[in-house]
Structures are given as C-alpha cells and as structure tokens.
CHARMM-style PDB file with segment names, atoms N, HN, CA, C and O in Angstrom:
ATOM      1  N   MET     1      23.266  10.844  22.703  1.00  0.00      PROA
ATOM      2  CA  MET     1      22.795   9.582  22.169  1.00  0.00      PROA
ATOM      3  C   MET     1      23.847   8.510  22.418  1.00  0.00      PROA
ATOM      4  O   MET     1      25.051   8.764  22.403  1.00  0.00      PROA
ATOM      5  N   THR     2      23.353   7.327  22.642  1.00  0.00      PROA
ATOM      6  HN  THR     2      22.374   7.121  22.654  1.00  0.00      PROA
ATOM      7  CA  THR     2      24.222   6.171  22.777  1.00  0.00      PROA
ATOM      8  C   THR     2      24.932   5.931  21.449  1.00  0.00      PROA
ATOM      9  O   THR     2      24.386   6.237  20.389  1.00  0.00      PROA
ATOM     10  N   ASN     3      26.132   5.390  21.500  1.00  0.00      PROA
ATOM     11  HN  ASN     3      26.575   5.140  22.361  1.00  0.00      PROA
ATOM     12  CA  ASN     3      26.855   5.079  20.269  1.00  0.00      PROA
ATOM     13  C   ASN     3      26.032   4.066  19.474  1.00  0.00      PROA
ATOM     14  O   ASN     3      25.948   2.902  19.863  1.00  0.00      PROA
ATOM     15  N   ALA     4      25.436   4.485  18.388  1.00  0.00      PROA
ATOM     16  HN  ALA     4      25.505   5.431  18.072  1.00  0.00      PROA
ATOM     17  CA  ALA     4      24.498   3.653  17.629  1.00  0.00      PROA
ATOM     18  C   ALA     4      25.171   2.812  16.552  1.00  0.00      PROA
ATOM     19  O   ALA     4      24.526   1.937  15.976  1.00  0.00      PROA
ATOM     20  N   LYS     5      26.435   3.048  16.266  1.00  0.00      PROA
ATOM     21  HN  LYS     5      26.959   3.760  16.734  1.00  0.00      PROA
ATOM     22  CA  LYS     5      27.104   2.321  15.190  1.00  0.00      PROA
ATOM     23  C   LYS     5      27.886   1.158  15.750  1.00  0.00      PROA
ATOM     24  O   LYS     5      28.404   1.273  16.861  1.00  0.00      PROA
ATOM     25  N   PRO     6      28.002   0.072  15.067  1.00  0.00      PROA
ATOM     26  CA  PRO     6      27.257  -0.314  13.879  1.00  0.00      PROA
ATOM     27  C   PRO     6      25.860  -0.798  14.251  1.00  0.00      PROA
ATOM     28  O   PRO     6      25.536  -0.914  15.433  1.00  0.00      PROA
ATOM     29  N   CYS     7      25.038  -1.079  13.256  1.00  0.00      PROA
ATOM     30  HN  CYS     7      25.301  -0.984  12.296  1.00  0.00      PROA
ATOM     31  CA  CYS     7      23.691  -1.589  13.490  1.00  0.00      PROA
ATOM     32  C   CYS     7      23.792  -2.949  14.189  1.00  0.00      PROA
ATOM     33  O   CYS     7      24.512  -3.825  13.710  1.00  0.00      PROA
ATOM     34  N   PRO     8      23.089  -3.147  15.308  1.00  0.00      PROA
ATOM     35  CA  PRO     8      23.166  -4.430  16.005  1.00  0.00      PROA
ATOM     36  C   PRO     8      22.475  -5.570  15.257  1.00  0.00      PROA
ATOM     37  O   PRO     8      22.689  -6.739  15.579  1.00  0.00      PROA
ATOM     38  N   GLU     9      21.663  -5.247  14.281  1.00  0.00      PROA
ATOM     39  HN  GLU     9      21.489  -4.297  14.019  1.00  0.00      PROA
ATOM     40  CA  GLU     9      20.950  -6.278  13.514  1.00  0.00      PROA
ATOM     41  C   GLU     9      21.797  -6.823  12.365  1.00  0.00      PROA
ATOM     42  O   GLU     9      21.955  -8.036  12.224  1.00  0.00      PROA
ATOM     43  N   CYS    10      22.344  -5.912  11.536  1.00  0.00      PROA
ATOM     44  HN  CYS    10      22.215  -4.926  11.650  1.00  0.00      PROA
ATOM     45  CA  CYS    10      23.050  -6.356  10.328  1.00  0.00      PROA
ATOM     46  C   CYS    10      24.539  -6.011  10.316  1.00  0.00      PROA
ATOM     47  O   CYS    10      25.276  -6.474   9.446  1.00  0.00      PROA
ATOM     48  N   GLY    11      24.991  -5.190  11.290  1.00  0.00      PROA
ATOM     49  HN  GLY    11      24.393  -4.813  11.998  1.00  0.00      PROA
ATOM     50  CA  GLY    11      26.405  -4.844  11.377  1.00  0.00      PROA
ATOM     51  C   GLY    11      26.855  -3.719  10.470  1.00  0.00      PROA
ATOM     52  O   GLY    11      28.031  -3.354  10.484  1.00  0.00      PROA
ATOM     53  N   GLN    12      25.950  -3.158   9.677  1.00  0.00      PROA
ATOM     54  HN  GLN    12      24.995  -3.455   9.665  1.00  0.00      PROA
ATOM     55  CA  GLN    12      26.315  -2.076   8.759  1.00  0.00      PROA
ATOM     56  C   GLN    12      26.371  -0.735   9.490  1.00  0.00      PROA
ATOM     57  O   GLN    12      25.911  -0.616  10.626  1.00  0.00      PROA
ATOM     58  N   LYS    13      26.936   0.264   8.830  1.00  0.00      PROA
ATOM     59  HN  LYS    13      27.310   0.168   7.908  1.00  0.00      PROA
ATOM     60  CA  LYS    13      27.075   1.601   9.421  1.00  0.00      PROA
ATOM     61  C   LYS    13      26.311   2.661   8.631  1.00  0.00      PROA
ATOM     62  O   LYS    13      26.593   3.853   8.759  1.00  0.00      PROA
ATOM     63  N   ASN    14      25.357   2.239   7.826  1.00  0.00      PROA
ATOM     64  HN  ASN    14      25.128   1.271   7.722  1.00  0.00      PROA
ATOM     65  CA  ASN    14      24.571   3.136   6.988  1.00  0.00      PROA
ATOM     66  C   ASN    14      23.348   3.602   7.781  1.00  0.00      PROA
ATOM     67  O   ASN    14      22.221   3.218   7.471  1.00  0.00      PROA
ATOM     68  N   LEU    15      23.579   4.442   8.819  1.00  0.00      PROA
ATOM     69  HN  LEU    15      24.496   4.754   9.071  1.00  0.00      PROA
ATOM     70  CA  LEU    15      22.545   4.852   9.756  1.00  0.00      PROA
ATOM     71  C   LEU    15      22.172   6.315   9.574  1.00  0.00      PROA
ATOM     72  O   LEU    15      23.005   7.141   9.202  1.00  0.00      PROA
ATOM     73  N   PHE    16      20.916   6.620   9.839  1.00  0.00      PROA
ATOM     74  HN  PHE    16      20.239   5.948  10.141  1.00  0.00      PROA
ATOM     75  CA  PHE    16      20.398   7.983   9.779  1.00  0.00      PROA
ATOM     76  C   PHE    16      19.705   8.290  11.088  1.00  0.00      PROA
ATOM     77  O   PHE    16      19.125   7.398  11.707  1.00  0.00      PROA
ATOM     78  N   VAL    17      19.758   9.561  11.526  1.00  0.00      PROA
ATOM     79  HN  VAL    17      20.229  10.286  11.023  1.00  0.00      PROA
ATOM     80  CA  VAL    17      19.183   9.959  12.805  1.00  0.00      PROA
ATOM     81  C   VAL    17      18.357  11.227  12.650  1.00  0.00      PROA
ATOM     82  O   VAL    17      18.667  12.083  11.821  1.00  0.00      PROA
ATOM     83  N   THR    18      17.298  11.344  13.459  1.00  0.00      PROA
ATOM     84  HN  THR    18      17.046  10.649  14.133  1.00  0.00      PROA
ATOM     85  CA  THR    18      16.498  12.556  13.562  1.00  0.00      PROA
ATOM     86  C   THR    18      16.010  12.675  14.991  1.00  0.00      PROA
ATOM     87  O   THR    18      16.083  11.717  15.760  1.00  0.00      PROA
ATOM     88  N   THR    19      15.511  13.849  15.348  1.00  0.00      PROA
ATOM     89  HN  THR    19      15.452  14.627  14.723  1.00  0.00      PROA
ATOM     90  CA  THR    19      14.941  14.078  16.673  1.00  0.00      PROA
ATOM     91  C   THR    19      13.455  14.310  16.523  1.00  0.00      PROA
ATOM     92  O   THR    19      13.020  15.007  15.607  1.00  0.00      PROA
ATOM     93  N   THR    20      12.660  13.720  17.434  1.00  0.00      PROA
ATOM     94  HN  THR    20      13.014  13.154  18.179  1.00  0.00      PROA
ATOM     95  CA  THR    20      11.214  13.862  17.375  1.00  0.00      PROA
ATOM     96  C   THR    20      10.636  13.910  18.779  1.00  0.00      PROA
ATOM     97  O   THR    20      11.291  13.504  19.739  1.00  0.00      PROA
ATOM     98  N   ASN    21       9.411  14.405  18.900  1.00  0.00      PROA
ATOM     99  HN  ASN    21       8.880  14.735  18.120  1.00  0.00      PROA
ATOM    100  CA  ASN    21       8.712  14.422  20.180  1.00  0.00      PROA
ATOM    101  C   ASN    21       8.323  13.006  20.577  1.00  0.00      PROA
ATOM    102  O   ASN    21       8.169  12.132  19.724  1.00  0.00      PROA
ATOM    103  N   SER    22       8.165  12.789  21.867  1.00  0.00      PROA
ATOM    104  HN  SER    22       8.290  13.500  22.560  1.00  0.00      PROA
ATOM    105  CA  SER    22       7.836  11.455  22.363  1.00  0.00      PROA
ATOM    106  C   SER    22       6.345  11.165  22.368  1.00  0.00      PROA
ATOM    107  O   SER    22       5.933  10.106  22.841  1.00  0.00      PROA
ATOM    108  N   GLY    23       5.542  12.056  21.868  1.00  0.00      PROA
ATOM    109  HN  GLY    23       5.877  12.916  21.483  1.00  0.00      PROA
ATOM    110  CA  GLY    23       4.107  11.783  21.786  1.00  0.00      PROA
ATOM    111  C   GLY    23       3.282  12.998  22.084  1.00  0.00      PROA
ATOM    112  O   GLY    23       3.761  14.132  22.058  1.00  0.00      PROA
ATOM    113  N   GLY    24       2.033  12.735  22.368  1.00  0.00      PROA
ATOM    114  HN  GLY    24       1.644  11.814  22.390  1.00  0.00      PROA
ATOM    115  CA  GLY    24       1.087  13.810  22.647  1.00  0.00      PROA
ATOM    116  C   GLY    24       0.164  13.997  21.465  1.00  0.00      PROA
ATOM    117  O   GLY    24       0.204  13.229  20.504  1.00  0.00      PROA
ATOM    118  N   GLY    25      -0.655  15.007  21.539  1.00  0.00      PROA
ATOM    119  HN  GLY    25      -0.687  15.631  22.319  1.00  0.00      PROA
ATOM    120  CA  GLY    25      -1.633  15.215  20.477  1.00  0.00      PROA
ATOM    121  C   GLY    25      -2.605  14.054  20.433  1.00  0.00      PROA
ATOM    122  O   GLY    25      -3.346  13.830  21.390  1.00  0.00      PROA
ATOM    123  N   TYR    26      -2.614  13.313  19.337  1.00  0.00      PROA
ATOM    124  HN  TYR    26      -2.012  13.495  18.559  1.00  0.00      PROA
ATOM    125  CA  TYR    26      -3.531  12.190  19.191  1.00  0.00      PROA
ATOM    126  C   TYR    26      -2.885  10.848  19.516  1.00  0.00      PROA
ATOM    127  O   TYR    26      -3.571   9.826  19.537  1.00  0.00      PROA
ATOM    128  N   GLY    27      -1.583  10.831  19.768  1.00  0.00      PROA
ATOM    129  HN  GLY    27      -1.025  11.660  19.751  1.00  0.00      PROA
ATOM    130  CA  GLY    27      -0.896   9.587  20.080  1.00  0.00      PROA
ATOM    131  C   GLY    27      -0.570   9.477  21.558  1.00  0.00      PROA
ATOM    132  O   GLY    27      -0.775  10.430  22.310  1.00  0.00      PROA
ATOM    133  N   PRO    28      -0.072   8.338  21.980  1.00  0.00      PROA
ATOM    134  CA  PRO    28       0.273   8.162  23.400  1.00  0.00      PROA
ATOM    135  C   PRO    28       1.549   8.914  23.766  1.00  0.00      PROA
ATOM    136  O   PRO    28       2.404   9.157  22.914  1.00  0.00      PROA
ATOM    137  N   MET    29       1.665   9.274  25.022  1.00  0.00      PROA
ATOM    138  HN  MET    29       0.970   9.077  25.714  1.00  0.00      PROA
ATOM    139  CA  MET    29       2.902   9.845  25.548  1.00  0.00      PROA
ATOM    140  C   MET    29       3.828   8.678  25.843  1.00  0.00      PROA
ATOM    141  O   MET    29       3.562   7.892  26.753  1.00  0.00      PROA
ATOM    142  N   LEU    30       4.907   8.553  25.091  1.00  0.00      PROA
ATOM    143  HN  LEU    30       5.123   9.191  24.352  1.00  0.00      PROA
ATOM    144  CA  LEU    30       5.810   7.425  25.245  1.00  0.00      PROA
ATOM    145  C   LEU    30       6.835   7.635  26.352  1.00  0.00      PROA
ATOM    146  O   LEU    30       7.441   6.673  26.823  1.00  0.00      PROA
ATOM    147  N   LEU    31       7.037   8.880  26.771  1.00  0.00      PROA
ATOM    148  HN  LEU    31       6.545   9.662  26.388  1.00  0.00      PROA
ATOM    149  CA  LEU    31       7.921   9.187  27.902  1.00  0.00      PROA
ATOM    150  C   LEU    31       7.159  10.070  28.894  1.00  0.00      PROA
ATOM    151  O   LEU    31       7.531  11.226  29.097  1.00  0.00      PROA
ATOM    152  N   PRO    32       6.097   9.541  29.515  1.00  0.00      PROA
ATOM    153  CA  PRO    32       5.263  10.367  30.397  1.00  0.00      PROA
ATOM    154  C   PRO    32       6.036  10.887  31.598  1.00  0.00      PROA
ATOM    155  O   PRO    32       6.870  10.191  32.179  1.00  0.00      PROA
ATOM    156  N   LYS    33       5.733  12.136  31.953  1.00  0.00      PROA
ATOM    157  HN  LYS    33       5.056  12.700  31.481  1.00  0.00      PROA
ATOM    158  CA  LYS    33       6.298  12.811  33.123  1.00  0.00      PROA
ATOM    159  C   LYS    33       7.804  13.031  33.042  1.00  0.00      PROA
ATOM    160  O   LYS    33       8.446  13.264  34.066  1.00  0.00      PROA
ATOM    161  N   LEU    34       8.379  12.962  31.843  1.00  0.00      PROA
ATOM    162  HN  LEU    34       7.858  12.773  31.011  1.00  0.00      PROA
ATOM    163  CA  LEU    34       9.820  13.209  31.688  1.00  0.00      PROA
ATOM    164  C   LEU    34      10.096  14.471  30.893  1.00  0.00      PROA
ATOM    165  O   LEU    34      11.227  14.696  30.462  1.00  0.00      PROA
ATOM    166  N   SER    35       9.075  15.301  30.692  1.00  0.00      PROA
ATOM    167  HN  SER    35       8.157  15.119  31.042  1.00  0.00      PROA
ATOM    168  CA  SER    35       9.257  16.532  29.937  1.00  0.00      PROA
ATOM    169  C   SER    35       9.105  17.731  30.855  1.00  0.00      PROA
ATOM    170  O   SER    35       8.750  17.594  32.026  1.00  0.00      PROA
ATOM    171  N   GLY    36       9.377  18.898  30.313  1.00  0.00      PROA
ATOM    172  HN  GLY    36       9.665  19.010  29.362  1.00  0.00      PROA
ATOM    173  CA  GLY    36       9.193  20.134  31.060  1.00  0.00      PROA
ATOM    174  C   GLY    36       7.747  20.576  31.012  1.00  0.00      PROA
ATOM    175  O   GLY    36       6.902  19.890  30.437  1.00  0.00      PROA
ATOM    176  N   PHE    37       7.455  21.729  31.618  1.00  0.00      PROA
ATOM    177  HN  PHE    37       8.142  22.286  32.086  1.00  0.00      PROA
ATOM    178  CA  PHE    37       6.079  22.228  31.696  1.00  0.00      PROA
ATOM    179  C   PHE    37       5.522  22.574  30.319  1.00  0.00      PROA
ATOM    180  O   PHE    37       4.368  22.255  30.033  1.00  0.00      PROA
ATOM    181  N   PHE    38       6.301  23.210  29.471  1.00  0.00      PROA
ATOM    182  HN  PHE    38       7.238  23.469  29.704  1.00  0.00      PROA
ATOM    183  CA  PHE    38       5.838  23.611  28.148  1.00  0.00      PROA
ATOM    184  C   PHE    38       6.501  22.821  27.024  1.00  0.00      PROA
ATOM    185  O   PHE    38       6.384  23.194  25.857  1.00  0.00      PROA
ATOM    186  N   THR    39       7.188  21.746  27.355  1.00  0.00      PROA
ATOM    187  HN  THR    39       7.284  21.442  28.303  1.00  0.00      PROA
ATOM    188  CA  THR    39       7.902  20.972  26.342  1.00  0.00      PROA
ATOM    189  C   THR    39       7.529  19.499  26.427  1.00  0.00      PROA
ATOM    190  O   THR    39       7.013  19.032  27.443  1.00  0.00      PROA
ATOM    191  N   THR    40       7.793  18.783  25.359  1.00  0.00      PROA
ATOM    192  HN  THR    40       8.212  19.161  24.534  1.00  0.00      PROA
ATOM    193  CA  THR    40       7.585  17.341  25.306  1.00  0.00      PROA
ATOM    194  C   THR    40       8.952  16.671  25.305  1.00  0.00      PROA
ATOM    195  O   THR    40       9.888  17.164  24.674  1.00  0.00      PROA
ATOM    196  N   ALA    41       9.069  15.557  26.006  1.00  0.00      PROA
ATOM    197  HN  ALA    41       8.309  15.157  26.518  1.00  0.00      PROA
ATOM    198  CA  ALA    41      10.327  14.814  25.994  1.00  0.00      PROA
ATOM    199  C   ALA    41      10.644  14.397  24.560  1.00  0.00      PROA
ATOM    200  O   ALA    41       9.743  14.163  23.755  1.00  0.00      PROA
ATOM    201  N   LYS    42      11.917  14.309  24.259  1.00  0.00      PROA
ATOM    202  HN  LYS    42      12.649  14.500  24.913  1.00  0.00      PROA
ATOM    203  CA  LYS    42      12.368  14.032  22.887  1.00  0.00      PROA
ATOM    204  C   LYS    42      13.002  12.653  22.765  1.00  0.00      PROA
ATOM    205  O   LYS    42      13.522  12.092  23.730  1.00  0.00      PROA
ATOM    206  N   PHE    43      12.941  12.132  21.556  1.00  0.00      PROA
ATOM    207  HN  PHE    43      12.519  12.588  20.773  1.00  0.00      PROA
ATOM    208  CA  PHE    43      13.637  10.921  21.160  1.00  0.00      PROA
ATOM    209  C   PHE    43      14.616  11.264  20.049  1.00  0.00      PROA
ATOM    210  O   PHE    43      14.340  12.139  19.228  1.00  0.00      PROA
ATOM    211  N   GLU    44      15.738  10.596  20.015  1.00  0.00      PROA
ATOM    212  HN  GLU    44      15.963   9.886  20.682  1.00  0.00      PROA
ATOM    213  CA  GLU    44      16.552  10.530  18.811  1.00  0.00      PROA
ATOM    214  C   GLU    44      16.217   9.182  18.193  1.00  0.00      PROA
ATOM    215  O   GLU    44      16.319   8.148  18.854  1.00  0.00      PROA
ATOM    216  N   VAL    45      15.822   9.192  16.941  1.00  0.00      PROA
ATOM    217  HN  VAL    45      15.739  10.032  16.404  1.00  0.00      PROA
ATOM    218  CA  VAL    45      15.426   7.972  16.237  1.00  0.00      PROA
ATOM    219  C   VAL    45      16.523   7.636  15.243  1.00  0.00      PROA
ATOM    220  O   VAL    45      16.903   8.469  14.419  1.00  0.00      PROA
ATOM    221  N   VAL    46      17.029   6.415  15.323  1.00  0.00      PROA
ATOM    222  HN  VAL    46      16.721   5.738  15.992  1.00  0.00      PROA
ATOM    223  CA  VAL    46      18.098   5.954  14.439  1.00  0.00      PROA
ATOM    224  C   VAL    46      17.543   4.836  13.570  1.00  0.00      PROA
ATOM    225  O   VAL    46      16.976   3.868  14.078  1.00  0.00      PROA
ATOM    226  N   VAL    47      17.709   4.972  12.249  1.00  0.00      PROA
ATOM    227  HN  VAL    47      18.170   5.758  11.836  1.00  0.00      PROA
ATOM    228  CA  VAL    47      17.234   3.971  11.290  1.00  0.00      PROA
ATOM    229  C   VAL    47      18.413   3.462  10.474  1.00  0.00      PROA
ATOM    230  O   VAL    47      19.215   4.247   9.968  1.00  0.00      PROA
ATOM    231  N   CYS    48      18.510   2.157  10.352  1.00  0.00      PROA
ATOM    232  HN  CYS    48      17.858   1.520  10.764  1.00  0.00      PROA
ATOM    233  CA  CYS    48      19.518   1.549   9.496  1.00  0.00      PROA
ATOM    234  C   CYS    48      18.946   1.484   8.081  1.00  0.00      PROA
ATOM    235  O   CYS    48      17.902   0.870   7.860  1.00  0.00      PROA
ATOM    236  N   ALA    49      19.625   2.115   7.126  1.00  0.00      PROA
ATOM    237  HN  ALA    49      20.473   2.614   7.305  1.00  0.00      PROA
ATOM    238  CA  ALA    49      19.148   2.133   5.743  1.00  0.00      PROA
ATOM    239  C   ALA    49      19.311   0.778   5.064  1.00  0.00      PROA
ATOM    240  O   ALA    49      18.704   0.539   4.020  1.00  0.00      PROA
ATOM    241  N   ASP    50      20.112  -0.105   5.632  1.00  0.00      PROA
ATOM    242  HN  ASP    50      20.605   0.089   6.480  1.00  0.00      PROA
ATOM    243  CA  ASP    50      20.326  -1.409   5.007  1.00  0.00      PROA
ATOM    244  C   ASP    50      19.281  -2.441   5.422  1.00  0.00      PROA
ATOM    245  O   ASP    50      18.748  -3.150   4.568  1.00  0.00      PROA
ATOM    246  N   CYS    51      18.978  -2.538   6.722  1.00  0.00      PROA
ATOM    247  HN  CYS    51      19.412  -1.962   7.415  1.00  0.00      PROA
ATOM    248  CA  CYS    51      18.032  -3.575   7.162  1.00  0.00      PROA
ATOM    249  C   CYS    51      16.720  -3.010   7.691  1.00  0.00      PROA
ATOM    250  O   CYS    51      15.748  -3.750   7.837  1.00  0.00      PROA
ATOM    251  N   GLY    52      16.675  -1.702   7.981  1.00  0.00      PROA
ATOM    252  HN  GLY    52      17.466  -1.100   7.862  1.00  0.00      PROA
ATOM    253  CA  GLY    52      15.445  -1.076   8.443  1.00  0.00      PROA
ATOM    254  C   GLY    52      15.247  -1.060   9.943  1.00  0.00      PROA
ATOM    255  O   GLY    52      14.242  -0.532  10.417  1.00  0.00      PROA
ATOM    256  N   LEU    53      16.178  -1.624  10.714  1.00  0.00      PROA
ATOM    257  HN  LEU    53      16.995  -2.053  10.329  1.00  0.00      PROA
ATOM    258  CA  LEU    53      16.036  -1.586  12.163  1.00  0.00      PROA
ATOM    259  C   LEU    53      15.917  -0.143  12.615  1.00  0.00      PROA
ATOM    260  O   LEU    53      16.710   0.706  12.208  1.00  0.00      PROA
ATOM    261  N   THR    54      14.934   0.137  13.451  1.00  0.00      PROA
ATOM    262  HN  THR    54      14.290  -0.553  13.782  1.00  0.00      PROA
ATOM    263  CA  THR    54      14.695   1.480  13.961  1.00  0.00      PROA
ATOM    264  C   THR    54      14.787   1.440  15.480  1.00  0.00      PROA
ATOM    265  O   THR    54      14.158   0.605  16.129  1.00  0.00      PROA
ATOM    266  N   ARG    55      15.580   2.354  16.039  1.00  0.00      PROA
ATOM    267  HN  ARG    55      16.092   3.032  15.512  1.00  0.00      PROA
ATOM    268  CA  ARG    55      15.770   2.408  17.490  1.00  0.00      PROA
ATOM    269  C   ARG    55      15.462   3.806  17.995  1.00  0.00      PROA
ATOM    270  O   ARG    55      15.754   4.799  17.329  1.00  0.00      PROA
ATOM    271  N   PHE    56      14.870   3.874  19.176  1.00  0.00      PROA
ATOM    272  HN  PHE    56      14.633   3.068  19.718  1.00  0.00      PROA
ATOM    273  CA  PHE    56      14.524   5.135  19.822  1.00  0.00      PROA
ATOM    274  C   PHE    56      15.405   5.313  21.054  1.00  0.00      PROA
ATOM    275  O   PHE    56      15.487   4.415  21.893  1.00  0.00      PROA
ATOM    276  N   PHE    57      16.066   6.469  21.169  1.00  0.00      PROA
ATOM    277  HN  PHE    57      15.999   7.198  20.488  1.00  0.00      PROA
ATOM    278  CA  PHE    57      16.888   6.793  22.321  1.00  0.00      PROA
ATOM    279  C   PHE    57      16.285   8.022  22.993  1.00  0.00      PROA
ATOM    280  O   PHE    57      16.139   9.065  22.357  1.00  0.00      PROA
ATOM    281  N   ALA    58      15.935   7.908  24.270  1.00  0.00      PROA
ATOM    282  HN  ALA    58      16.054   7.061  24.787  1.00  0.00      PROA
ATOM    283  CA  ALA    58      15.405   9.057  25.011  1.00  0.00      PROA
ATOM    284  C   ALA    58      16.494  10.119  25.133  1.00  0.00      PROA
ATOM    285  O   ALA    58      17.674   9.803  25.280  1.00  0.00      PROA
ATOM    286  N   SER    59      16.080  11.379  25.071  1.00  0.00      PROA
ATOM    287  HN  SER    59      15.121  11.636  24.951  1.00  0.00      PROA
ATOM    288  CA  SER    59      17.034  12.483  25.183  1.00  0.00      PROA
ATOM    289  C   SER    59      17.682  12.503  26.564  1.00  0.00      PROA
ATOM    290  O   SER    59      17.164  11.907  27.509  1.00  0.00      PROA
ATOM    291  N   THR    60      18.797  13.179  26.673  1.00  0.00      PROA
ATOM    292  HN  THR    60      19.218  13.663  25.905  1.00  0.00      PROA
ATOM    293  CA  THR    60      19.494  13.314  27.951  1.00  0.00      PROA
ATOM    294  C   THR    60      18.587  13.959  28.986  1.00  0.00      PROA
ATOM    295  O   THR    60      18.556  13.522  30.136  1.00  0.00      PROA
ATOM    296  N   GLU    61      17.848  14.991  28.596  1.00  0.00      PROA
ATOM    297  HN  GLU    61      17.873  15.345  27.661  1.00  0.00      PROA
ATOM    298  CA  GLU    61      16.953  15.683  29.521  1.00  0.00      PROA
ATOM    299  C   GLU    61      15.899  14.732  30.073  1.00  0.00      PROA
ATOM    300  O   GLU    61      15.614  14.763  31.270  1.00  0.00      PROA
ATOM    301  N   ALA    62      15.317  13.889  29.229  1.00  0.00      PROA
ATOM    302  HN  ALA    62      15.549  13.864  28.257  1.00  0.00      PROA
ATOM    303  CA  ALA    62      14.308  12.928  29.679  1.00  0.00      PROA
ATOM    304  C   ALA    62      14.931  11.886  30.606  1.00  0.00      PROA
ATOM    305  O   ALA    62      14.347  11.543  31.634  1.00  0.00      PROA
ATOM    306  N   ARG    63      16.099  11.387  30.254  1.00  0.00      PROA
ATOM    307  HN  ARG    63      16.573  11.666  29.420  1.00  0.00      PROA
ATOM    308  CA  ARG    63      16.757  10.378  31.094  1.00  0.00      PROA
ATOM    309  C   ARG    63      17.127  10.947  32.456  1.00  0.00      PROA
ATOM    310  O   ARG    63      17.076  10.232  33.456  1.00  0.00      PROA
ATOM    311  N   ASN    64      17.497  12.214  32.509  1.00  0.00      PROA
ATOM    312  HN  ASN    64      17.538  12.795  31.696  1.00  0.00      PROA
ATOM    313  CA  ASN    64      17.860  12.833  33.782  1.00  0.00      PROA
ATOM    314  C   ASN    64      16.685  12.931  34.744  1.00  0.00      PROA
ATOM    315  O   ASN    64      16.894  13.052  35.951  1.00  0.00      PROA
ATOM    316  N   ARG    65      15.476  12.883  34.250  1.00  0.00      PROA
ATOM    317  HN  ARG    65      15.306  12.785  33.270  1.00  0.00      PROA
ATOM    318  CA  ARG    65      14.286  12.988  35.095  1.00  0.00      PROA
ATOM    319  C   ARG    65      13.780  11.630  35.600  1.00  0.00      PROA
ATOM    320  O   ARG    65      12.896  11.589  36.456  1.00  0.00      PROA
ATOM    321  N   LEU    66      14.313  10.544  35.097  1.00  0.00      PROA
ATOM    322  HN  LEU    66      15.031  10.577  34.402  1.00  0.00      PROA
ATOM    323  CA  LEU    66      13.809   9.215  35.458  1.00  0.00      PROA
ATOM    324  C   LEU    66      13.820   8.949  36.963  1.00  0.00      PROA
ATOM    325  O   LEU    66      12.841   8.435  37.504  1.00  0.00      PROA
ATOM    326  N   ALA    67      14.891   9.285  37.630  1.00  0.00      PROA
ATOM    327  HN  ALA    67      15.686   9.702  37.191  1.00  0.00      PROA
ATOM    328  CA  ALA    67      15.026   8.968  39.052  1.00  0.00      PROA
ATOM    329  C   ALA    67      14.155   9.841  39.950  1.00  0.00      PROA
ATOM    330  O   ALA    67      13.961   9.513  41.121  1.00  0.00      PROA
ATOM    331  N   THR    68      13.629  10.945  39.424  1.00  0.00      PROA
ATOM    332  HN  THR    68      13.786  11.211  38.473  1.00  0.00      PROA
ATOM    333  CA  THR    68      12.895  11.882  40.269  1.00  0.00      PROA
ATOM    334  C   THR    68      11.391  11.845  40.060  1.00  0.00      PROA
ATOM    335  O   THR    68      10.682  12.649  40.664  1.00  0.00      PROA
ATOM    336  N   THR    69      10.880  10.957  39.241  1.00  0.00      PROA
ATOM    337  HN  THR    69      11.456  10.303  38.751  1.00  0.00      PROA
ATOM    338  CA  THR    69       9.444  10.874  39.012  1.00  0.00      PROA
ATOM    339  C   THR    69       8.901   9.546  39.526  1.00  0.00      PROA
ATOM    340  O   THR    69       9.581   8.522  39.450  1.00  0.00      PROA
ATOM    341  N   SER    70       7.691   9.562  40.041  1.00  0.00      PROA
ATOM    342  HN  SER    70       7.138  10.393  40.102  1.00  0.00      PROA
ATOM    343  CA  SER    70       7.078   8.333  40.547  1.00  0.00      PROA
ATOM    344  C   SER    70       6.413   7.526  39.430  1.00  0.00      PROA
ATOM    345  O   SER    70       5.926   6.422  39.675  1.00  0.00      PROA
ATOM    346  N   ASN    71       6.388   8.059  38.217  1.00  0.00      PROA
ATOM    347  HN  ASN    71       6.784   8.956  38.018  1.00  0.00      PROA
ATOM    348  CA  ASN    71       5.764   7.355  37.097  1.00  0.00      PROA
ATOM    349  C   ASN    71       6.667   6.268  36.512  1.00  0.00      PROA
ATOM    350  O   ASN    71       6.199   5.428  35.744  1.00  0.00      PROA
ATOM    351  N   TRP    72       7.925   6.275  36.857  1.00  0.00      PROA
ATOM    352  HN  TRP    72       8.306   6.958  37.480  1.00  0.00      PROA
ATOM    353  CA  TRP    72       8.874   5.275  36.350  1.00  0.00      PROA
ATOM    354  C   TRP    72       9.500   4.570  37.530  1.00  0.00      PROA
ATOM    355  O   TRP    72       9.812   5.197  38.543  1.00  0.00      PROA
ATOM    356  N   ARG    73       9.689   3.255  37.404  1.00  0.00      PROA
ATOM    357  HN  ARG    73       9.436   2.746  36.581  1.00  0.00      PROA
ATOM    358  CA  ARG    73      10.337   2.506  38.477  1.00  0.00      PROA
ATOM    359  C   ARG    73      11.569   1.805  37.930  1.00  0.00      PROA
ATOM    360  O   ARG    73      11.594   1.367  36.779  1.00  0.00      PROA
ATOM    361  N   HSD    74      12.571   1.708  38.759  1.00  0.00      PROA
ATOM    362  HN  HSD    74      12.551   2.063  39.693  1.00  0.00      PROA
ATOM    363  CA  HSD    74      13.836   1.066  38.379  1.00  0.00      PROA
ATOM    364  C   HSD    74      13.659  -0.440  38.410  1.00  0.00      PROA
ATOM    365  O   HSD    74      13.090  -0.970  39.364  1.00  0.00      PROA
ATOM    366  N   LEU    75      14.131  -1.138  37.394  1.00  0.00      PROA
ATOM    367  HN  LEU    75      14.593  -0.708  36.619  1.00  0.00      PROA
ATOM    368  CA  LEU    75      14.031  -2.612  37.368  1.00  0.00      PROA
ATOM    369  C   LEU    75      15.214  -3.244  38.061  1.00  0.00      PROA
ATOM    370  OT1 LEU    75      15.302  -4.469  38.137  1.00  0.00      PROA
TER     371      LEU     75
END
C-alpha cells in the first residue's frame, strides 16, 4: 500500500485500513482483468476516522497486471 499517512484532506493520522474484493457478484468489477483465474483483484481501503475521507488502493498483484492487459491503457 502507498504511504497513506497523514490524511490528505485533514492532515490527521487517525486512519483505519481493511482489504476487500474489487467487485463481482451483483456489483461492478472495479479492477477488470487484473485478477487471477479463481480470484478477484483486491483493494486496501483506508478511512480517516476524523474527516471520513475514504481511499482505495489496488493491491500489488492487480497493479502488476496493468501493463499486460488490453483492458487498461496508460495515460
């Protein structure tokens, strides 16, 4: 994960993190074509308890696949 501290919105360091799937089931795939055959790409979600800013960081495994898939283009 990227160094998430301090919060870029309020400057506080009261942050919490969890890992979650990037979608599927009934919701959209937020990181399409960046997962394995039997796995879903993951996010680390960081929430600031002081201001509520929520940020999503793609997992290392998902980021490593960006350059090799035609579903994502470099800006």
